[in-house]
N, C-alpha and C positions, 0 to 999 in steps of 0.2 A: 779586431773590430767585428768580424763576422760572428765570433763566439759570443761577444757581448750582446749583439742583437738577438741571437738565438736564446740567450738566457733571459733577456727582457721579455721576449715573446712567450717564453715558457712561463715566466712569472705572471704575465697578464692572463694567460690561458688558465693557470691554476687559480688565480684570484677570481676570475669571472665564473668558474664552474660552481662555486659556492654561493653565488649571488641570490639564487632562488631561496636557498635555505636561510640566508642572512636577512633578506627582506620579508620573508614569510610567504613568498609567492608559491612555494611548493605546497604549503598547507592550503592555500587558497585554491590551487589547481585540484588538489585531492577533494576538498569540500565541494567544488563545482562538479566534479565527476560523480560524487555521491548523490548530489542533488539531481543530476541527470538520471542516474539509476533509479532514484526514488520516483521521479516523475514518470519514467518509463513503466514502472510497475503499476502506478496509479492509472496510467493510460492503457493498461492491459496488454503491454508489449512483452514479448519473451526477452529474457536477458541477452540471448544471442543476437537478436535483432537490434537491441539497444546498443550493444557493443559494436556491431557492424556500422551502425549509423553514426557513432561517436568514436571513431578510431583514434582520434587525437587524444582522447582521455584515457586515463589509466583503467584497464579492464578490471583490475582488482577493486578499485574505488567505485566504479560503476556497479559492479556486482554487490558490493557492500551496501550501497544505497538501495539497490533493488531488493535485497534481502531484508533491510530495515523496513521498507514499505510493506513487504509481504508479511512480516511479523506483525506490524500494526493492523493490517487487514485481518489476519487470523485472530488477533486479540480483540477485534471489533472496536479498535480505537480510531480507525480510519474507514470511511465509507468508500468502497471502490467505485461506486457509481458517480463519484464526483468528477471523474475524468471522462464521463460519457455525455451524451446528449442530455440537456437539462430536463426535457420532458420525461426521459427514462428515469432520472433520479426521483422525480415526483411520483412516478408510478411505483418505484421500488419502496419509497417511503410510505405510500398509502396501502401497500400490499399487507395482508394480515400476517402476523408472525406465527408460523406454524408451531413453534416450540411452546408458545404461550397457550395456544389452543389445545395442544396435546397435554400439557400439564393440567389445565382445568378439566379436561375430559377424564384424566386419571383420578383427579380428586373427586369428581362426581361418581366415578365407579367405586372408589374406596368408600365413599359415604353411603352408597346404597348396598354395598356388599353385606350379605347376611340378613337383610331386611326383606320383608315381603313386598312384592310389587304393588304399587297403589292401584286401586280400582280405576277403570277408565272413567274419564269425566262424562257427566251426562250431557247429551246433545240437547241443545235448546231448540225449540221449534222456531222456524223462520216466521217473522211477522209479515203479513201481507199488507200492502198499502192500498 
């Protein structure tokens, strides 16, 4: 009788260990951990801090999400200022893009290369009222 109960409990234990995999809960937990990591990167947190704050989540999944967000930021498909103060995002959007200015300056230099400098424009006399 005791052996029969032990076998039944053993079968129950074995059957319930795979429940997460059968129901898809394991995939959901992994996806949640990746989303947490993604959100941490967008909010400018270090991956170590993110993993400490979310110890119940898989550290590998959190780091995977963090890296995915970092890749999106590096490829400029994600604006990292979206996790900050809205007024800061407006300032960042209105700031001039230095790379565009540098490119147009280089084009201007290339266009004038080898040409004589134009004469200074004539100064017009001021009108008196």
